[in-house]
Backbone as CSV, one residue per row, in Angstrom:
resi,resn,N_x,N_y,N_z,CA_x,CA_y,CA_z,C_x,C_y,C_z
1,UNK,44.686,-8.913,15.936,45.314,-10.220,15.976,44.228,-11.283,15.789
2,UNK,44.360,-12.148,14.815,43.341,-13.162,14.561,43.293,-14.191,15.687
3,UNK,42.125,-14.790,15.850,41.927,-15.805,16.888,42.603,-17.114,16.516
4,UNK,42.545,-17.446,15.256,43.144,-18.698,14.794,43.250,-18.678,13.289
5,UNK,43.615,-19.791,12.738,43.759,-19.882,11.291,42.476,-20.420,10.678
6,UNK,42.360,-20.281,9.376,41.196,-20.768,8.658,41.129,-22.297,8.700
7,UNK,42.301,-22.941,8.695,42.328,-24.399,8.765,41.796,-24.911,10.102
8,UNK,42.019,-24.145,11.187,41.539,-24.560,12.513,40.020,-24.422,12.597
9,UNK,39.451,-23.544,11.776,38.003,-23.362,11.765,37.508,-22.444,12.880
10,UNK,36.199,-22.318,12.955,35.566,-21.466,13.973,35.439,-22.282,15.246
11,UNK,35.895,-21.751,16.360,35.802,-22.524,17.605,34.346,-22.722,18.018
12,UNK,34.078,-23.809,18.711,32.738,-24.093,19.194,32.343,-23.081,20.272
13,UNK,31.079,-22.750,20.282,30.568,-21.803,21.276,29.662,-22.567,22.231
14,UNK,29.944,-22.442,23.483,29.113,-23.080,24.504,28.347,-21.967,25.209
15,UNK,27.043,-21.898,24.936,26.208,-20.859,25.529,25.949,-21.120,27.000
16,UNK,25.168,-20.278,27.601,24.874,-20.436,29.024,24.000,-21.669,29.275
17,UNK,24.043,-22.156,30.495,23.219,-23.290,30.900,21.789,-22.798,31.106
18,UNK,20.878,-23.219,30.249,19.490,-22.762,30.326,18.602,-23.686,31.146
19,UNK,19.163,-24.754,31.690,18.339,-25.728,32.415,17.758,-25.152,33.709
20,UNK,18.393,-24.149,34.300,17.877,-23.570,35.547,16.843,-22.478,35.292
21,UNK,16.786,-21.960,34.069,15.853,-20.876,33.766,16.386,-19.506,34.147
22,UNK,17.616,-19.448,34.650,18.226,-18.181,35.072,19.602,-18.071,34.420
23,UNK,19.873,-16.909,33.857,21.179,-16.666,33.253,21.766,-15.441,33.934
24,UNK,22.901,-15.624,34.574,23.574,-14.501,35.223,24.275,-13.652,34.178
25,UNK,24.057,-12.349,34.260,24.724,-11.415,33.361,25.959,-10.856,34.043
26,UNK,26.917,-10.414,33.262,28.045,-9.714,33.884,27.538,-8.476,34.617
27,UNK,28.198,-8.108,35.698,27.728,-6.976,36.514,27.873,-5.641,35.800
28,UNK,28.581,-5.612,34.685,28.745,-4.362,33.927,27.804,-4.282,32.732
29,UNK,26.967,-5.302,32.516,26.046,-5.313,31.370,24.727,-4.634,31.745
30,UNK,24.273,-3.748,30.867,22.963,-3.129,31.076,21.880,-4.183,30.918
31,UNK,20.819,-4.070,31.705,19.729,-5.025,31.589,18.413,-4.359,31.939
32,UNK,17.349,-4.848,31.332,15.994,-4.371,31.601,15.094,-5.585,31.695
33,UNK,14.220,-5.603,32.678,13.267,-6.702,32.793,12.013,-6.213,33.501
34,UNK,10.944,-6.959,33.322,9.704,-6.684,34.044,9.766,-7.426,35.376
35,UNK,8.846,-7.093,36.256,8.763,-7.860,37.495,8.349,-9.283,37.173
36,UNK,8.765,-10.217,37.988,8.528,-11.625,37.729,7.047,-11.987,37.757
37,UNK,6.286,-11.417,38.677,4.913,-11.870,38.895,3.837,-10.951,38.332
38,UNK,4.180,-9.757,37.831,3.129,-8.857,37.360,3.707,-7.801,36.424
39,UNK,2.796,-7.214,35.664,3.112,-6.020,34.880,1.830,-5.204,34.806
40,UNK,1.940,-3.930,35.099,0.783,-3.030,35.064,0.584,-2.545,33.638
41,UNK,-0.404,-3.076,32.983,-0.677,-2.680,31.605,-1.421,-1.358,31.589
42,UNK,-1.077,-0.533,30.636,-1.658,0.790,30.541,-2.869,0.846,29.631
43,UNK,-3.531,1.986,29.697,-4.663,2.237,28.814,-4.771,3.734,28.558
44,UNK,-5.499,4.063,27.494,-5.678,5.461,27.093,-7.171,5.741,27.009
45,UNK,-7.591,6.864,27.569,-8.969,7.323,27.461,-8.960,8.650,26.717
46,UNK,-9.934,8.834,25.842,-10.052,10.123,25.160,-11.523,10.466,25.028
47,UNK,-11.812,11.753,25.035,-13.180,12.212,24.935,-13.202,13.594,24.293
48,UNK,-14.354,13.943,23.732,-14.513,15.273,23.156,-15.987,15.647,23.212
49,UNK,-16.214,16.942,23.205,-17.555,17.499,23.259,-17.534,18.796,22.463
50,UNK,-18.502,18.970,21.545,-18.539,20.157,20.700,-19.949,20.729,20.674
51,UNK,-20.039,22.041,20.808,-21.294,22.766,20.648,-21.129,23.718,19.481
52,UNK,-22.138,23.781,18.631,-22.108,24.724,17.512,-23.452,25.427,17.471
53,UNK,-23.414,26.729,17.301,-24.637,27.522,17.338,-24.632,28.530,16.198
54,UNK,-25.738,28.630,15.473,-25.897,29.637,14.441,-26.401,30.901,15.116
55,UNK,-25.774,32.016,14.814,-26.112,33.306,15.410,-26.766,34.205,14.359
56,UNK,-27.397,35.287,14.786,-27.937,36.244,13.811,-26.821,36.824,12.936
57,UNK,-27.198,37.436,11.841,-26.289,38.092,10.888,-25.356,37.086,10.210
58,UNK,-25.827,35.914,9.910,-25.045,34.878,9.230,-23.721,34.564,9.927
59,UNK,-23.772,34.503,11.227,-22.583,34.177,12.025,-22.797,32.799,12.660
60,UNK,-21.698,32.125,12.977,-21.770,30.869,13.712,-20.658,30.847,14.751
61,UNK,-20.916,30.160,15.840,-19.962,30.046,16.933,-19.863,28.573,17.305
62,UNK,-18.643,28.063,17.419,-18.423,26.672,17.808,-17.418,26.651,18.948
63,UNK,-17.666,25.806,19.929,-16.744,25.615,21.047,-16.594,24.115,21.250
64,UNK,-15.370,23.669,21.392,-15.111,22.243,21.541,-14.084,21.983,22.619
65,UNK,-14.263,20.870,23.326,-13.327,20.429,24.353,-12.813,19.047,23.947
66,UNK,-11.509,18.847,24.048,-10.886,17.565,23.745,-10.007,17.195,24.928
67,UNK,-10.105,15.961,25.389,-9.286,15.505,26.503,-8.760,14.106,26.256
68,UNK,-7.565,13.846,26.762,-6.952,12.521,26.676,-6.238,12.248,27.998
69,UNK,-6.360,11.031,28.487,-5.658,10.643,29.703,-5.020,9.272,29.492
70,UNK,-3.734,9.183,29.781,-3.039,7.904,29.720,-2.742,7.466,31.150
71,UNK,-2.955,6.190,31.431,-2.745,5.653,32.768,-1.883,4.398,32.666
72,UNK,-0.888,4.288,33.531,0.026,3.138,33.581,0.720,2.893,32.243
73,UNK,1.199,3.948,31.620,1.938,3.757,30.369,3.298,3.141,30.680
74,UNK,3.723,2.230,29.827,4.945,1.494,30.085,6.177,2.389,29.958
75,UNK,7.113,2.194,30.871,8.341,2.976,30.858,9.420,2.264,31.655
76,UNK,10.621,2.802,31.611,11.779,2.226,32.293,12.106,3.018,33.551
77,UNK,12.605,2.319,34.558,13.067,2.951,35.791,14.380,2.290,36.183
78,UNK,15.423,3.091,36.401,16.718,2.543,36.801,16.675,2.248,38.296
79,UNK,16.662,0.965,38.653,16.593,0.595,40.070,17.976,0.527,40.709
80,UNK,19.022,0.858,39.952,20.379,0.871,40.486,20.972,2.276,40.436
81,UNK,20.125,3.286,40.476,20.607,4.668,40.387,21.071,5.153,41.757
82,UNK,22.219,5.798,41.781,22.747,6.389,43.007,22.263,7.827,43.124
83,UNK,22.253,8.335,44.326,21.915,9.739,44.537,23.035,10.638,44.050
84,UNK,22.761,11.927,44.003,23.751,12.890,43.519,25.005,12.846,44.393
85,UNK,26.157,12.655,43.761,27.436,12.665,44.456,27.761,11.404,45.236
86,UNK,26.939,10.382,45.190,27.187,9.164,45.969,28.081,8.159,45.263
87,UNK,28.178,8.234,43.938,29.035,7.312,43.198,28.562,5.877,43.308
88,UNK,29.497,4.939,43.129,29.139,3.517,43.163,28.644,3.078,44.534
89,UNK,29.150,3.674,45.568,28.729,3.286,46.920,27.244,3.561,47.136
90,UNK,26.677,4.491,46.390,25.266,4.812,46.526,24.347,3.966,45.666
91,UNK,24.914,3.145,44.803,24.085,2.278,43.965,23.560,1.118,44.824
92,UNK,22.224,0.934,44.874,21.657,-0.086,45.751,22.108,-1.512,45.452
93,UNK,22.467,-1.806,44.199,22.856,-3.169,43.853,24.371,-3.379,43.841
94,UNK,25.141,-2.335,44.185,26.597,-2.469,44.151,27.108,-3.298,45.329
95,UNK,26.691,-2.977,46.524,27.201,-3.694,47.697,26.778,-5.172,47.726
96,UNK,25.491,-5.502,47.533,25.133,-6.921,47.616,25.575,-7.767,46.413
97,UNK,25.640,-7.163,45.200,25.920,-7.962,43.999,27.120,-7.478,43.190
98,UNK,27.690,-6.337,43.532,28.791,-5.772,42.756,28.330,-5.211,41.420
99,UNK,27.051,-4.946,41.302,26.479,-4.476,40.031,26.684,-2.971,39.891
100,UNK,27.293,-2.544,38.760,27.566,-1.127,38.514,26.801,-0.582,37.316
101,UNK,26.179,-1.450,36.540,25.529,-1.029,35.289,24.103,-0.554,35.534
102,UNK,23.570,0.114,34.497,22.164,0.549,34.501,21.302,-0.697,34.560
103,UNK,20.399,-0.740,35.529,19.540,-1.906,35.711,18.103,-1.416,35.731
104,UNK,17.374,-1.753,34.706,16.040,-1.179,34.550,14.923,-2.137,34.868
105,UNK,13.831,-1.561,35.325,12.566,-2.280,35.471,11.595,-1.687,34.478
106,UNK,10.853,-2.552,33.816,9.890,-2.172,32.787,8.503,-2.405,33.359
107,UNK,7.747,-1.325,33.527,6.408,-1.464,34.109,5.597,-0.216,33.775
108,UNK,4.327,-0.240,34.141,3.441,0.891,33.892,3.578,1.967,34.956
109,UNK,4.622,2.766,34.845,4.899,3.819,35.824,4.246,5.157,35.466
110,UNK,3.999,5.375,34.215,3.758,6.729,33.728,2.288,7.014,33.474
111,UNK,1.917,8.260,33.698,0.571,8.737,33.384,0.697,10.165,32.861
112,UNK,-0.248,10.571,32.041,-0.240,11.927,31.492,-1.662,12.304,31.113
113,UNK,-1.877,13.609,30.906,-3.184,14.048,30.442,-3.032,15.264,29.547
114,UNK,-4.035,15.483,28.730,-4.063,16.594,27.780,-5.486,17.132,27.745
115,UNK,-5.615,18.456,27.834,-6.925,19.101,27.773,-6.830,20.296,26.832
116,UNK,-7.852,20.472,26.002,-7.839,21.564,25.041,-9.243,22.120,24.875
117,UNK,-9.343,23.439,24.865,-10.598,24.125,24.571,-10.369,24.934,23.300
118,UNK,-11.233,24.720,22.313,-11.097,25.415,21.036,-12.383,26.170,20.765
119,UNK,-12.261,27.434,20.368,-13.413,28.277,20.055,-13.218,28.822,18.649
120,UNK,-14.299,28.811,17.856,-14.224,29.252,16.475,-15.464,30.080,16.152
121,UNK,-15.267,31.283,15.642,-16.370,32.137,15.201,-16.210,32.372,13.703
122,UNK,-17.296,32.197,12.948,-17.239,32.346,11.498,-18.387,33.230,11.033
123,UNK,-18.169,33.857,9.878,-19.228,34.623,9.234,-18.914,36.102,9.195
124,UNK,-19.761,36.817,8.493,-19.626,38.264,8.394,-21.016,38.863,8.514
125,UNK,-21.050,40.116,8.834,-22.337,40.798,8.866,-22.873,40.875,7.434
126,UNK,-24.172,40.792,7.246,-24.782,40.741,5.925,-24.404,41.964,5.083
127,UNK,-24.382,43.130,5.660,-24.065,44.344,4.900,-22.640,44.337,4.382
128,UNK,-21.692,43.868,5.161,-20.302,43.826,4.726,-20.160,42.841,3.577
129,UNK,-20.850,41.693,3.626,-20.777,40.712,2.557,-21.348,41.284,1.258
130,UNK,-22.464,42.000,1.340,-23.061,42.596,0.140,-22.137,43.635,-0.474
131,UNK,-21.455,44.417,0.353,-20.506,45.413,-0.140,-19.352,44.733,-0.870
132,UNK,-18.835,43.635,-0.314,-17.732,42.919,-0.960,-18.186,42.326,-2.289
133,UNK,-19.403,41.808,-2.362,-19.913,41.239,-3.605,-20.060,42.333,-4.665
134,UNK,-20.545,43.492,-4.279,-20.704,44.607,-5.230,-19.348,45.088,-5.729
135,UNK,-18.349,45.145,-4.852,-17.024,45.591,-5.269,-16.407,44.606,-6.247
136,UNK,-16.609,43.309,-6.038,-16.049,42.308,-6.947,-16.668,42.426,-8.327
137,UNK,-17.961,42.751,-8.415,-18.605,42.901,-9.718,-18.149,44.179,-10.403
138,UNK,-17.889,45.195,-9.641,-17.538,46.476,-10.215,-16.144,46.462,-10.835
139,UNK,-15.199,45.755,-10.242,-13.816,45.811,-10.705,-13.361,44.498,-11.341
140,UNK,-14.081,44.012,-12.309,-13.626,42.826,-13.011,-12.920,43.240,-14.297
141,UNK,-11.964,42.449,-14.791,-11.241,42.819,-16.010,-12.179,42.911,-17.206
142,UNK,-11.882,43.863,-18.065,-12.712,44.081,-19.246,-12.103,43.374,-20.449
143,UNK,-12.885,42.576,-21.160,-12.343,41.943,-22.363,-12.219,42.932,-23.520
144,UNK,-12.849,44.104,-23.409,-12.822,45.044,-24.528,-11.682,46.033,-24.415
145,UNK,-11.248,46.385,-23.239,-10.149,47.334,-23.086,-8.934,46.623,-22.508
146,UNK,-7.756,46.948,-22.992,-6.549,46.331,-22.494,-6.207,46.884,-21.127
147,UNK,-6.099,45.927,-20.155,-5.666,46.310,-18.811,-6.660,47.164,-18.064
148,UNK,-7.781,47.443,-18.610,-8.756,48.299,-17.913,-9.824,47.494,-17.231
149,UNK,-10.697,48.208,-16.557,-11.819,47.589,-15.892,-13.098,48.239,-16.401
150,UNK,-14.163,47.502,-16.468,-15.432,48.073,-16.866,-16.431,47.857,-15.747
151,UNK,-17.366,48.697,-15.621,-18.374,48.526,-14.580,-19.202,47.274,-14.834
152,UNK,-19.738,46.739,-13.757,-20.532,45.509,-13.867,-21.852,45.794,-14.513
C-alpha cells in the first residue's frame, strides 16, 4: 500500500534531536559502541630466529623458530547476554531498560599467540650423487638410433 500520491510528494523527515549528543535507540535495535572514556588499542609482536649449519658429506641442516603474539585485539562482547535457559529475564539490560536486542561493546578483549619450529635437512651423500650423475650420462637418448640409448 503506497504512503501517498506523487502529487503529495515525499513527506518531510524529522531526524532525532542531536542537540543533547545522545540518541536513544529502540530497545529492539542491535547496537555496538566503545566505552565512553577509553579503548584498549591492540598491538602485534612477531619474532623469528634461524640457525643454518653446513654438515659433512654436502649436507646442510636448518632450524627456525617463528612466533607471533597479539595483545588487546579489538573484538565485540555482548553485554546483554543471558545465561543458558534464562531467557529475557536473564538479560542484564532487560529489567532496567526493557532492552532485548544484542548490545555490544567494542574493545581490546582478545589475545592470541602462534609458535612454530621448522627443521630442514638438505643434501645427499657424495657417493650417491656421483652414482646418479653417472646413470644420467649412461642413459641419454641417442640421436643415431631410433628410441634407443647409447652409452655416454
